[in-house]
Each structure stands twice: as C-alpha cells, then as structure tokens.
C-alpha positions, 0 to 999 in steps of 0.5 A: 500500500505504501508503494501504491501511495508513493506512486500516486503522490509522484504522479500527482506531483508530475501533473502539477509540474506539467500544469505549471509548465503548460501555463508558462508555455513550456510544455504542450497539451499532449504532455499535460494530458499524458500526465493526467492520464498517468495520474488517473491510472495510478489512482486506479492501481491504488484502488486495486491494491486497496481492494486486494488488501481487503480481500486478503484480510477477508481470506485470512479471517476466513482461514483462521475463522475469527476477525483480525480485529477483536470485537470491541464489545467482547474484550476478554480473551480466554487462555483457550482462545489465545492458544488457538 
C-alpha cells in the first residue's frame, strides 16, 4: 500500500509540474494530458491494491475463522482462545 501511495503522490506531483509548465508555455497539451492520464491510472492501481488488501484480510479471517480485529464489545480473551 505504501508503494501504491508513493506512486500516486509522484504522479500527482508530475501533473502539477506539467500544469505549471503548460501555463508558462513550456510544455504542450499532449504532455499535460499524458500526465493526467498517468495520474488517473495510478489512482486506479491504488484502488486495486486497496481492494486486494481487503480481500486478503477477508481470506485470512476466513482461514483462521475469527476477525483480525477483536470485537470491541467482547474484550476478554480466554487462555483457550489465545492458544488457538
């Protein structure tokens, strides 16, 4: 997830840089549009990574047959539950 977030941040910086260059007349519309497309692709990749992480957590919960985050209402854990 951190890598995905870093890539998204870098793509956002690239869009900002290309937008500033375009406003100053130093780059063309194609470069700006490509930077925006790259940013959107990074956003989709980030969401895909987030979904994959949630699916993996769900699969792990299914495998161990208990939630990864303990139930707040039932905070007492018995010795038997710890040994599982």
